[in-house]
C-alpha positions as CSV (number, residue, x, y, z in Angstrom):
1,X,24.2,35.2,-2.8
2,X,22.8,31.7,-2.7
3,X,25.5,29.9,-4.9
4,X,27.6,28.9,-1.9
5,X,24.9,27.1,0.0
6,X,26.0,23.8,1.7
7,X,24.1,20.6,1.3
8,X,22.5,21.0,4.8
9,X,21.3,24.5,4.0
10,X,19.8,23.3,0.7
11,X,18.0,20.4,2.2
12,X,16.4,22.7,4.8
13,X,15.7,25.6,2.5
14,X,12.2,26.5,1.4
15,X,11.4,26.0,-2.3
16,X,11.0,29.8,-2.6
17,X,14.5,30.4,-1.3
18,X,16.1,27.9,-3.8
19,X,14.0,29.4,-6.6
20,X,16.0,32.7,-6.2
21,X,19.2,30.9,-7.3
22,X,20.0,31.9,-10.9
23,X,19.1,29.0,-13.3
24,X,16.9,27.2,-10.6
25,X,13.2,28.0,-10.8
26,X,10.4,26.9,-8.7
27,X,9.9,23.6,-10.5
28,X,13.6,22.7,-10.4
29,X,13.7,23.8,-6.7
30,X,10.9,21.4,-5.8
31,X,12.5,18.6,-7.7
32,X,15.8,19.1,-6.0
33,X,14.2,19.1,-2.5
34,X,12.2,15.9,-3.5
35,X,15.3,14.2,-4.7
36,X,17.2,15.1,-1.5
37,X,14.3,13.8,0.6
38,X,14.1,10.6,-1.3
39,X,17.8,10.1,-1.0
40,X,17.5,10.7,2.8
41,X,14.8,8.1,3.1
42,X,16.6,5.5,1.0
43,X,19.7,6.0,3.3
44,X,17.8,6.0,6.6
45,X,15.1,3.4,6.0
46,X,15.9,0.5,8.2
47,X,16.0,-3.1,6.8
48,X,13.6,-4.4,9.4
49,X,14.2,-8.1,8.6
50,X,18.0,-7.8,9.6
51,X,18.2,-4.9,12.0
52,X,18.8,-6.1,15.5
53,X,19.2,-3.7,18.4
54,X,21.9,-4.7,21.0
55,X,23.0,-1.3,22.3
56,X,22.3,2.5,22.3
57,X,24.9,2.8,19.5
58,X,22.7,0.6,17.3
59,X,19.9,2.9,17.9
60,X,22.2,6.0,17.1
61,X,23.4,4.2,13.9
62,X,19.7,3.6,13.0
63,X,18.5,7.2,13.7
64,X,21.6,9.4,13.4
65,X,19.9,11.6,10.8
66,X,17.9,12.9,13.8
67,X,20.8,15.2,14.8
68,X,20.1,17.3,11.6
69,X,16.5,18.0,12.4
70,X,15.6,21.6,13.3
71,X,12.8,20.7,15.8
72,X,12.4,18.0,18.4
73,X,11.0,14.8,17.0
74,X,10.0,12.0,19.3
75,X,10.1,8.5,17.7
76,X,9.7,4.9,18.9
77,X,11.7,1.9,17.7
78,X,9.4,-1.0,17.8
79,X,11.0,-4.3,18.5
80,X,10.0,-8.0,18.4
81,X,10.9,-10.5,21.2
82,X,14.3,-10.9,19.6
83,X,15.0,-7.1,19.4
84,X,14.6,-6.9,15.7
85,X,13.3,-3.7,14.4
86,X,9.6,-4.0,13.4
87,X,9.1,-0.2,12.6
88,X,10.3,3.2,13.5
89,X,7.4,5.6,14.1
90,X,7.4,9.3,14.5
91,X,5.2,9.9,17.6
92,X,5.2,13.6,17.7
93,X,7.0,16.7,16.3
94,X,7.6,19.7,18.6
95,X,9.3,23.0,18.6
96,X,12.9,24.0,19.0
97,X,12.9,23.2,22.7
98,X,9.9,21.0,23.7
99,X,7.7,18.3,22.6
100,X,4.4,16.8,23.9
101,X,4.2,13.1,23.9
102,X,0.9,11.3,24.7
103,X,1.0,7.7,25.8
104,X,-1.9,7.0,23.6
105,X,-0.1,7.9,20.4
106,X,3.0,5.9,21.4
107,X,1.2,2.8,22.4
108,X,-1.3,2.8,19.7
109,X,1.4,2.2,17.1
110,X,3.2,-0.3,19.3
111,X,0.0,-2.4,19.7
112,X,-0.8,-2.2,16.1
113,X,2.6,-3.7,15.3
114,X,2.5,-6.2,18.0
115,X,5.7,-4.8,19.5
116,X,7.3,-6.7,22.4
117,X,9.3,-3.7,23.5
118,X,10.1,-0.2,22.5
119,X,13.2,2.2,22.5
120,X,12.2,5.9,22.8
121,X,14.2,8.4,21.0
122,X,14.1,12.0,20.5
123,X,16.5,14.7,19.4
124,X,17.6,18.0,21.0
125,X,18.1,20.5,18.2
126,X,20.6,22.5,20.5
127,X,22.9,19.5,20.1
128,X,23.3,18.8,23.8
129,X,22.0,15.3,24.7
130,X,21.6,15.9,28.4
131,X,18.0,15.0,29.5
132,X,15.8,17.8,30.8
133,X,13.7,17.4,33.9
134,X,10.7,17.0,31.5
135,X,12.5,14.4,29.5
136,X,12.9,12.3,32.8
137,X,9.3,12.8,33.9
138,X,7.9,11.7,30.5
139,X,10.1,8.7,30.4
140,X,8.9,7.6,33.9
141,X,5.2,8.2,32.7
142,X,5.7,6.2,29.7
143,X,7.5,3.3,31.4
144,X,4.5,3.0,33.8
145,X,2.1,3.0,31.0
146,X,4.1,0.4,29.1
147,X,4.0,-1.8,32.3
148,X,0.2,-1.7,32.1
149,X,0.1,-2.9,28.6
150,X,2.9,-5.4,28.8
151,X,5.2,-3.5,26.5
152,X,8.6,-2.8,28.1
153,X,10.4,0.5,27.5
154,X,14.0,-0.6,27.1
155,X,15.7,2.8,26.9
156,X,15.0,6.4,26.0
157,X,17.9,7.8,23.9
158,X,18.4,11.6,23.3
159,X,20.3,12.4,20.1
160,X,22.4,15.4,20.0
161,X,25.3,16.4,17.7
């Protein structure tokens, strides 16, 4: 029953589900999931010394793995004055259809990293990248907060499929 699982299904499966596969017990299932997670992190961790953001496509290239997430994640790409990536921070994790973003959490990390500007990024698990009314309102609120702090919000990108 589980022998025909695809990689995406394996990566998002619970260890208990994988342990049901013949020859794959609980310990091996956990090791498999850990190896997949490590591989994902190695592949998606930006080289902050050389990653420069010049376009929305650069952001997508950096965070394209967000299209595989099963819940809404809200991230901030922290940039220096030359648009070099200082860090990518996960600000909040929501549900299938919504996410709550507090300016405090967003700007706490940005201030800590001495960020000059930010690019906001979140995913839509539905696959449709169209902004909702709430997405637009949150963006406006965060842009205003950034102005008060002297941290410019350059863009808010929604990643779909």
